[in-house]
FIPA-703521 format. One record per residue (C-alpha): residue in three letters; chain; x, y negated, z. Coordinates in Angstrom, 2 decimals. Last residue first. Layout:
N
> type, mol, xx, yy, zz
> ALA, A, X, Y, Z
...
//
This chain:
429
> type, mol, xx, yy, zz
> UNK, A, 149.48, -182.85, 119.48
> UNK, A, 152.84, -184.18, 118.29
> UNK, A, 154.46, -182.63, 115.25
> UNK, A, 158.13, -183.24, 114.43
> UNK, A, 159.86, -181.04, 117.03
> UNK, A, 157.69, -178.04, 116.14
> UNK, A, 158.60, -178.09, 112.44
> UNK, A, 155.46, -178.81, 110.47
> UNK, A, 153.23, -177.26, 107.82
> UNK, A, 149.78, -178.40, 106.73
> UNK, A, 147.39, -176.32, 104.69
> UNK, A, 144.97, -175.60, 101.89
> UNK, A, 145.93, -178.42, 99.52
> UNK, A, 149.51, -177.10, 99.31
> UNK, A, 148.42, -174.05, 97.30
> UNK, A, 150.85, -171.16, 96.65
> UNK, A, 153.40, -172.16, 99.30
> UNK, A, 156.79, -170.42, 99.45
> UNK, A, 159.50, -170.89, 102.09
> UNK, A, 162.90, -169.92, 100.76
> UNK, A, 165.72, -167.66, 101.93
> UNK, A, 168.55, -166.79, 99.53
> UNK, A, 169.89, -163.24, 99.86
> UNK, A, 170.44, -162.61, 96.15
> UNK, A, 167.36, -160.37, 96.06
> UNK, A, 165.24, -163.21, 97.48
> UNK, A, 164.22, -163.45, 101.13
> UNK, A, 160.76, -165.02, 101.39
> UNK, A, 159.30, -167.01, 104.28
> UNK, A, 155.65, -167.94, 103.82
> UNK, A, 153.22, -167.29, 101.00
> UNK, A, 153.91, -164.30, 98.78
> UNK, A, 156.05, -164.49, 95.64
> UNK, A, 155.68, -162.21, 92.61
> UNK, A, 153.33, -164.15, 90.34
> UNK, A, 154.81, -167.44, 91.55
> UNK, A, 158.21, -166.41, 90.13
> UNK, A, 161.06, -168.21, 91.88
> UNK, A, 164.18, -167.21, 89.92
> UNK, A, 162.72, -166.94, 86.44
> UNK, A, 160.23, -169.56, 87.55
> UNK, A, 163.00, -172.14, 88.00
> UNK, A, 164.68, -171.50, 84.65
> UNK, A, 161.39, -171.56, 82.79
> UNK, A, 160.23, -174.71, 84.58
> UNK, A, 163.36, -176.68, 83.69
> UNK, A, 164.25, -178.98, 86.57
> UNK, A, 163.62, -182.68, 87.17
> UNK, A, 164.49, -184.85, 90.17
> UNK, A, 161.98, -187.44, 91.33
> UNK, A, 162.42, -191.21, 91.45
> UNK, A, 159.71, -192.54, 89.13
> UNK, A, 161.94, -192.60, 86.03
> UNK, A, 163.14, -189.04, 86.69
> UNK, A, 159.74, -187.51, 86.00
> UNK, A, 159.16, -189.67, 82.92
> UNK, A, 162.57, -188.85, 81.44
> UNK, A, 162.09, -185.13, 82.09
> UNK, A, 158.76, -185.25, 80.29
> UNK, A, 155.22, -185.20, 81.65
> UNK, A, 153.10, -182.55, 79.97
> UNK, A, 150.72, -183.30, 77.10
> UNK, A, 152.88, -181.75, 74.35
> UNK, A, 153.31, -178.60, 76.41
> UNK, A, 156.52, -177.85, 78.29
> UNK, A, 155.22, -177.40, 81.83
> UNK, A, 156.36, -179.65, 84.65
> UNK, A, 159.13, -178.75, 87.15
> UNK, A, 159.31, -181.45, 89.83
> UNK, A, 162.28, -181.70, 92.20
> UNK, A, 162.09, -183.55, 95.52
> UNK, A, 165.23, -183.99, 97.63
> UNK, A, 165.17, -184.51, 101.38
> UNK, A, 165.57, -187.52, 103.73
> UNK, A, 165.73, -190.17, 101.02
> UNK, A, 162.51, -191.78, 102.20
> UNK, A, 160.84, -188.48, 101.19
> UNK, A, 158.68, -190.52, 98.84
> UNK, A, 155.16, -189.58, 97.79
> UNK, A, 153.42, -191.06, 100.82
> UNK, A, 154.99, -194.48, 100.23
> UNK, A, 154.00, -194.47, 96.55
> UNK, A, 150.52, -193.31, 97.55
> UNK, A, 150.15, -196.24, 99.95
> UNK, A, 151.08, -198.66, 97.18
> UNK, A, 148.56, -197.02, 94.84
> UNK, A, 145.89, -197.26, 97.53
> UNK, A, 146.95, -200.89, 98.00
> UNK, A, 145.99, -201.89, 94.48
> UNK, A, 145.61, -205.68, 94.72
> UNK, A, 148.96, -206.00, 96.47
> UNK, A, 150.42, -203.96, 93.58
> UNK, A, 149.11, -206.39, 90.94
> UNK, A, 150.15, -209.36, 93.08
> UNK, A, 153.82, -208.45, 92.86
> UNK, A, 156.56, -209.80, 95.15
> UNK, A, 155.26, -208.83, 98.58
> UNK, A, 153.90, -205.53, 97.31
> UNK, A, 157.23, -204.75, 95.62
> UNK, A, 159.01, -205.45, 98.92
> UNK, A, 156.59, -203.07, 100.67
> UNK, A, 157.29, -200.40, 98.04
> UNK, A, 161.07, -200.67, 98.24
> UNK, A, 161.04, -200.65, 102.04
> UNK, A, 158.69, -197.63, 102.11
> UNK, A, 160.42, -195.30, 99.69
> UNK, A, 161.36, -195.05, 96.03
> UNK, A, 158.37, -193.26, 94.52
> UNK, A, 157.97, -195.32, 91.36
> UNK, A, 157.17, -199.00, 90.71
> UNK, A, 156.26, -199.11, 87.01
> UNK, A, 155.19, -195.52, 86.40
> UNK, A, 153.18, -195.51, 89.61
> UNK, A, 151.54, -198.78, 88.60
> UNK, A, 150.55, -197.48, 85.17
> UNK, A, 149.05, -194.31, 86.65
> UNK, A, 147.11, -196.47, 89.11
> UNK, A, 145.67, -198.43, 86.19
> UNK, A, 144.77, -195.28, 84.28
> UNK, A, 143.11, -193.52, 87.24
> UNK, A, 144.25, -189.92, 87.53
> UNK, A, 147.67, -191.21, 88.51
> UNK, A, 150.99, -189.59, 87.64
> UNK, A, 150.08, -187.76, 84.46
> UNK, A, 150.43, -184.46, 82.59
> UNK, A, 151.39, -181.84, 85.16
> UNK, A, 149.81, -178.54, 84.04
> UNK, A, 152.74, -176.18, 84.77
> UNK, A, 153.66, -177.80, 88.10
> UNK, A, 156.34, -175.86, 90.01
> UNK, A, 157.36, -178.20, 92.83
> UNK, A, 160.79, -177.67, 94.39
> UNK, A, 161.41, -179.28, 97.79
> UNK, A, 164.97, -179.33, 99.11
> UNK, A, 166.47, -180.01, 102.52
> UNK, A, 168.98, -182.77, 103.32
> UNK, A, 167.14, -183.31, 106.62
> UNK, A, 164.94, -180.26, 107.15
> UNK, A, 161.49, -179.84, 105.64
> UNK, A, 158.57, -179.08, 107.98
> UNK, A, 157.16, -182.56, 108.60
> UNK, A, 157.32, -183.28, 104.85
> UNK, A, 155.37, -180.13, 103.92
> UNK, A, 151.79, -181.43, 103.63
> UNK, A, 152.61, -184.77, 102.10
> UNK, A, 155.20, -183.49, 99.60
> UNK, A, 153.23, -180.61, 98.03
> UNK, A, 150.20, -182.84, 98.43
> UNK, A, 152.12, -184.77, 95.80
> UNK, A, 150.28, -182.69, 93.23
> UNK, A, 147.10, -184.72, 93.63
> UNK, A, 148.34, -188.19, 92.63
> UNK, A, 151.24, -186.30, 91.01
> UNK, A, 148.75, -185.33, 88.34
> UNK, A, 147.37, -182.18, 86.69
> UNK, A, 146.71, -180.03, 89.72
> UNK, A, 143.54, -177.95, 90.03
> UNK, A, 143.27, -175.55, 87.07
> UNK, A, 147.05, -175.59, 86.63
> UNK, A, 147.62, -174.17, 90.14
> UNK, A, 150.48, -176.13, 91.69
> UNK, A, 153.18, -173.85, 93.10
> UNK, A, 155.38, -175.02, 95.97
> UNK, A, 158.93, -173.91, 96.70
> UNK, A, 160.44, -175.06, 100.00
> UNK, A, 164.16, -174.95, 100.74
> UNK, A, 165.94, -175.72, 104.02
> UNK, A, 162.89, -175.48, 106.28
> UNK, A, 162.99, -176.72, 109.86
> UNK, A, 162.85, -174.05, 112.57
> UNK, A, 160.15, -172.66, 114.85
> UNK, A, 157.35, -173.53, 112.45
> UNK, A, 153.84, -174.66, 113.31
> UNK, A, 151.32, -173.70, 110.64
> UNK, A, 148.11, -175.68, 110.26
> UNK, A, 145.16, -174.59, 108.13
> UNK, A, 143.24, -172.11, 110.29
> UNK, A, 143.90, -173.34, 113.83
> UNK, A, 143.77, -177.04, 112.91
> UNK, A, 140.76, -176.28, 110.76
> UNK, A, 138.93, -174.82, 113.77
> UNK, A, 139.33, -178.02, 115.77
> UNK, A, 138.37, -180.10, 112.74
> UNK, A, 135.18, -178.13, 112.13
> UNK, A, 133.98, -178.60, 115.71
> UNK, A, 134.79, -182.31, 115.72
> UNK, A, 133.19, -182.84, 112.33
> UNK, A, 129.84, -181.38, 113.37
> UNK, A, 130.02, -183.21, 116.71
> UNK, A, 130.47, -186.58, 114.99
> UNK, A, 126.84, -186.74, 113.88
> UNK, A, 124.34, -185.33, 111.37
> UNK, A, 124.93, -181.60, 111.48
> UNK, A, 126.04, -178.49, 109.60
> UNK, A, 129.14, -176.44, 110.43
> UNK, A, 130.38, -173.48, 108.41
> UNK, A, 133.60, -171.68, 109.35
> UNK, A, 136.31, -169.23, 108.36
> UNK, A, 136.04, -169.13, 104.58
> UNK, A, 138.81, -167.02, 103.09
> UNK, A, 141.53, -167.59, 100.48
> UNK, A, 143.29, -164.27, 99.80
> UNK, A, 147.03, -163.69, 100.14
> UNK, A, 146.57, -160.38, 101.98
> UNK, A, 148.21, -160.96, 105.36
> UNK, A, 148.69, -164.67, 104.72
> UNK, A, 144.97, -165.36, 104.84
> UNK, A, 144.68, -168.71, 103.07
> UNK, A, 142.23, -171.14, 104.58
> UNK, A, 138.72, -172.54, 104.42
> UNK, A, 136.76, -174.52, 107.00
> UNK, A, 133.40, -175.67, 105.68
> UNK, A, 131.37, -178.77, 106.50
> UNK, A, 127.76, -179.61, 105.56
> UNK, A, 127.15, -183.15, 106.81
> UNK, A, 123.66, -184.63, 107.04
> UNK, A, 123.10, -188.24, 105.95
> UNK, A, 119.64, -189.81, 106.27
> UNK, A, 120.87, -193.42, 105.82
> UNK, A, 119.94, -195.90, 108.56
> UNK, A, 123.13, -195.13, 110.49
> UNK, A, 125.05, -196.37, 107.45
> UNK, A, 126.32, -199.75, 108.71
> UNK, A, 127.00, -199.70, 112.45
> UNK, A, 127.69, -196.14, 113.58
> UNK, A, 128.99, -194.94, 110.22
> UNK, A, 131.16, -198.05, 109.75
> UNK, A, 132.70, -197.71, 113.21
> UNK, A, 133.29, -194.02, 112.47
> UNK, A, 135.12, -194.91, 109.25
> UNK, A, 137.38, -197.33, 111.13
> UNK, A, 137.99, -194.76, 113.84
> UNK, A, 138.87, -192.20, 111.16
> UNK, A, 141.42, -194.59, 109.65
> UNK, A, 143.02, -195.23, 113.02
> UNK, A, 143.23, -191.51, 113.82
> UNK, A, 141.26, -189.02, 115.94
> UNK, A, 140.92, -185.77, 113.98
> UNK, A, 144.67, -185.11, 113.88
> UNK, A, 146.35, -182.74, 111.41
> UNK, A, 148.14, -185.54, 109.59
> UNK, A, 148.06, -188.75, 111.60
> UNK, A, 151.48, -189.65, 113.02
> UNK, A, 153.20, -188.24, 109.91
> UNK, A, 151.17, -190.59, 107.73
> UNK, A, 152.36, -193.67, 109.58
> UNK, A, 150.39, -196.73, 110.62
> UNK, A, 151.27, -198.56, 107.39
> UNK, A, 150.42, -195.53, 105.23
> UNK, A, 147.13, -194.88, 107.01
> UNK, A, 146.04, -198.51, 106.85
> UNK, A, 147.09, -198.59, 103.19
> UNK, A, 144.76, -195.78, 102.24
> UNK, A, 141.85, -197.47, 104.00
> UNK, A, 142.65, -200.75, 102.25
> UNK, A, 142.67, -199.37, 98.73
> UNK, A, 139.60, -197.19, 99.18
> UNK, A, 137.49, -199.97, 100.68
> UNK, A, 138.70, -202.58, 98.20
> UNK, A, 138.11, -200.46, 95.10
> UNK, A, 134.82, -198.86, 96.05
> UNK, A, 133.61, -195.81, 97.90
> UNK, A, 131.74, -192.65, 96.90
> UNK, A, 134.52, -190.24, 97.88
> UNK, A, 136.21, -192.87, 100.06
> UNK, A, 133.39, -194.11, 102.31
> UNK, A, 131.07, -191.12, 101.89
> UNK, A, 133.39, -188.10, 101.81
> UNK, A, 135.52, -189.89, 104.40
> UNK, A, 132.39, -189.69, 106.61
> UNK, A, 132.96, -185.98, 107.30
> UNK, A, 135.85, -184.91, 105.06
> UNK, A, 139.60, -184.69, 105.47
> UNK, A, 141.58, -184.53, 108.71
> UNK, A, 144.34, -187.06, 109.37
> UNK, A, 142.79, -189.92, 107.37
> UNK, A, 145.29, -190.58, 104.59
> UNK, A, 147.48, -187.44, 104.51
> UNK, A, 144.80, -184.84, 105.13
> UNK, A, 144.48, -181.67, 107.18
> UNK, A, 141.34, -179.71, 106.20
> UNK, A, 137.60, -180.13, 106.70
> UNK, A, 135.84, -178.95, 103.54
> UNK, A, 132.84, -180.49, 101.84
> UNK, A, 129.15, -181.32, 101.51
> UNK, A, 127.43, -184.62, 102.26
> UNK, A, 123.72, -183.82, 101.99
> UNK, A, 121.63, -186.99, 101.75
> UNK, A, 118.03, -186.48, 102.84
> UNK, A, 115.01, -188.83, 102.70
> UNK, A, 116.31, -190.42, 99.54
> UNK, A, 115.15, -193.85, 98.35
> UNK, A, 117.88, -194.05, 95.70
> UNK, A, 118.86, -197.65, 96.43
> UNK, A, 121.30, -197.19, 99.31
> UNK, A, 122.91, -193.88, 98.39
> UNK, A, 122.70, -194.66, 94.68
> UNK, A, 124.67, -197.87, 95.28
> UNK, A, 127.84, -195.83, 95.76
> UNK, A, 129.32, -196.73, 99.10
> UNK, A, 131.49, -199.53, 100.47
> UNK, A, 132.40, -200.26, 104.08
> UNK, A, 134.59, -203.34, 103.75
> UNK, A, 137.66, -203.43, 106.03
> UNK, A, 138.74, -206.70, 107.61
> UNK, A, 142.49, -207.33, 107.69
> UNK, A, 145.18, -206.94, 110.30
> UNK, A, 147.66, -204.16, 109.65
> UNK, A, 150.16, -202.15, 111.69
> UNK, A, 149.04, -203.86, 114.88
> UNK, A, 148.22, -200.70, 116.79
> UNK, A, 146.14, -199.43, 113.85
> UNK, A, 143.11, -199.18, 116.16
> UNK, A, 143.53, -202.75, 117.41
> UNK, A, 144.33, -204.39, 114.08
> UNK, A, 141.33, -202.74, 112.42
> UNK, A, 139.09, -203.87, 115.29
> UNK, A, 140.35, -207.45, 115.07
> UNK, A, 139.92, -207.42, 111.30
> UNK, A, 136.21, -206.76, 111.75
> UNK, A, 134.63, -203.73, 110.01
> UNK, A, 132.51, -205.10, 107.18
> UNK, A, 129.04, -203.98, 106.15
> UNK, A, 127.00, -202.23, 103.45
> UNK, A, 129.20, -203.22, 100.52
> UNK, A, 127.67, -201.91, 97.30
> UNK, A, 129.31, -199.68, 94.74
> UNK, A, 128.90, -198.58, 91.12
> UNK, A, 131.41, -200.84, 89.33
> UNK, A, 135.00, -200.10, 90.27
> UNK, A, 134.60, -196.75, 92.03
> UNK, A, 132.53, -195.34, 89.17
> UNK, A, 130.80, -192.20, 90.44
> UNK, A, 129.38, -189.94, 87.74
> UNK, A, 125.95, -188.42, 88.40
> UNK, A, 125.31, -184.70, 87.91
> UNK, A, 121.67, -183.57, 87.83
> UNK, A, 121.67, -182.99, 84.06
> UNK, A, 124.35, -180.34, 84.58
> UNK, A, 121.64, -178.05, 85.91
> UNK, A, 123.00, -176.01, 88.86
> UNK, A, 123.55, -172.45, 87.61
> UNK, A, 127.21, -172.36, 88.64
> UNK, A, 128.35, -175.48, 90.47
> UNK, A, 132.14, -175.20, 90.27
> UNK, A, 132.64, -173.43, 86.94
> UNK, A, 129.79, -175.23, 85.21
> UNK, A, 130.89, -178.66, 86.40
> UNK, A, 134.53, -177.92, 85.60
> UNK, A, 133.65, -176.84, 82.06
> UNK, A, 131.51, -179.95, 81.49
> UNK, A, 134.45, -182.11, 82.66
> UNK, A, 134.49, -183.78, 86.05
> UNK, A, 135.29, -187.48, 86.17
> UNK, A, 138.92, -188.35, 86.99
> UNK, A, 139.77, -189.05, 90.62
> UNK, A, 139.69, -192.46, 92.35
> UNK, A, 136.91, -191.51, 94.76
> UNK, A, 135.29, -188.61, 92.92
> UNK, A, 132.69, -187.64, 95.52
> UNK, A, 130.51, -185.64, 93.12
> UNK, A, 127.03, -187.21, 93.00
> UNK, A, 124.27, -184.63, 92.60
> UNK, A, 120.80, -186.08, 92.05
> UNK, A, 117.14, -185.00, 92.10
> UNK, A, 117.09, -182.23, 94.69
> UNK, A, 113.31, -182.17, 94.98
> UNK, A, 113.28, -180.30, 91.66
> UNK, A, 114.31, -177.09, 93.41
> UNK, A, 114.89, -177.61, 97.12
> UNK, A, 116.32, -174.25, 98.18
> UNK, A, 117.97, -173.27, 94.89
> UNK, A, 119.38, -176.79, 94.62
> UNK, A, 120.85, -176.50, 98.11
> UNK, A, 122.32, -173.12, 97.12
> UNK, A, 124.03, -174.71, 94.10
> UNK, A, 125.49, -177.39, 96.34
> UNK, A, 126.70, -174.71, 98.75
> UNK, A, 128.32, -172.83, 95.87
> UNK, A, 130.20, -175.91, 94.72
> UNK, A, 131.15, -176.82, 98.28
> UNK, A, 133.01, -173.51, 98.67
> UNK, A, 136.08, -175.64, 99.57
> UNK, A, 138.34, -173.75, 97.14
> UNK, A, 137.36, -176.14, 94.29
> UNK, A, 138.42, -179.33, 96.07
> UNK, A, 140.06, -180.94, 93.00
> UNK, A, 136.88, -180.03, 91.11
> UNK, A, 134.90, -182.80, 92.80
> UNK, A, 133.64, -182.99, 96.36
> UNK, A, 129.93, -182.50, 97.07
> UNK, A, 127.41, -185.33, 97.56
> UNK, A, 123.86, -183.92, 97.31
> UNK, A, 120.86, -186.25, 97.08
> UNK, A, 117.38, -185.10, 98.14
> UNK, A, 113.84, -186.38, 97.52
> UNK, A, 110.64, -184.98, 99.10
> UNK, A, 111.94, -183.26, 102.17
> UNK, A, 110.17, -180.76, 104.43
> UNK, A, 111.65, -179.95, 107.80
> UNK, A, 115.21, -180.32, 109.06
> UNK, A, 115.18, -176.94, 110.79
> UNK, A, 114.57, -175.19, 107.46
> UNK, A, 117.61, -176.94, 106.00
> UNK, A, 119.78, -175.50, 108.77
> UNK, A, 118.57, -171.94, 108.24
> UNK, A, 118.93, -172.33, 104.47
> UNK, A, 122.54, -173.45, 104.90
> UNK, A, 123.41, -170.56, 107.20
> UNK, A, 121.79, -167.96, 104.93
> UNK, A, 123.50, -169.38, 101.84
> UNK, A, 126.89, -169.47, 103.53
> UNK, A, 126.53, -165.92, 104.80
> UNK, A, 125.38, -164.73, 101.35
> UNK, A, 128.45, -166.35, 99.78
> UNK, A, 130.60, -164.47, 102.27
> UNK, A, 131.98, -165.85, 105.54
> UNK, A, 135.15, -164.24, 106.86
> UNK, A, 135.52, -164.14, 110.63
> UNK, A, 138.69, -163.98, 112.71
> UNK, A, 139.89, -167.58, 112.89
> UNK, A, 136.49, -168.63, 114.16
> UNK, A, 133.35, -170.28, 112.88
> UNK, A, 129.61, -170.67, 113.05
> UNK, A, 127.54, -173.76, 113.68
> UNK, A, 124.15, -174.80, 112.35
> UNK, A, 121.79, -177.72, 112.90
> UNK, A, 124.01, -179.84, 115.18
> UNK, A, 122.30, -183.12, 116.03
//
């Protein structure tokens, strides 16, 4: 059922609009006695999910008993991040998801189904895992809150990904990531109907249909005319329709089709959001279909301090590096530790250009930042951040094509998490 739906490329939803829309939808659902909210974590700050979670608490009061940020493999939120994202929401309501210990398996998608939807790319059963709080908490409403936006693992982020990855477990996260990598990231990004999504939908229809999950989905994008991030849609419902509507709008808002391939792309990673290549490699994922053969990607990353947000994944990235699909698959065949961490293996594939274009990272110079030796050890190029920003100053650049004083043309992106870019000959609708 669709409880609320508003969205277009022309509207801009204010905080009051979001609050009014949410309250209208909650009113239609009737009285609830115990509510769980599942927003994204701080890495999805522009999603407006923090405000919507706060509004849900304002509506329900002490009936909203738990807030479980959908961390997936990400680092737990800090007290500062919690306050910044969720405002007046009591920090005592926050629950920390542990993807290694806090999950239950609610069902298994058959290997035959996985093989069929992945067109033979993989053949293994997929366990649908969720945080045990969802199953054992005795909630009569679970609000899954987040942003629909192009995504490298599932095609379009959110909807039931927020449940099965955001609150998922080791095997479920690892295998879902690997399905997407084996099938082909470039075949999925920007598409709502993908092998990974079909697997999640199978799990929703067969294993979690007894849970009272309602999805609160935003569509948010950068307005290139003024450089301001704006909310273009709010969709609230309990079935696939809510995701379908949001995904169609997100493709209009967040996807940019280019008439020519890009020779040089400069991406800035906001230090409040991006501290790892696990997240920062969105600069690679989201631009790879736009960059020309022998092109160049420069990533300005002032807060880059680690490769993986999870310590074990960080270790694996350091050991095996971003050296392309054949190298990674061979490492999987030869090393049990990588076979047992398929999300890390998938990430290593995603983070390589397969030698097609160069990738240069420019970390900050603080004592916690990654060093030149560390950057180069995993297969990236390194450049001095001061030298790069003296030429490509994020404070002066506007998103899109930029002609510099010396005549050089670049394509600048201020936040890779908000979009997807592709050259017209590389993207298939």
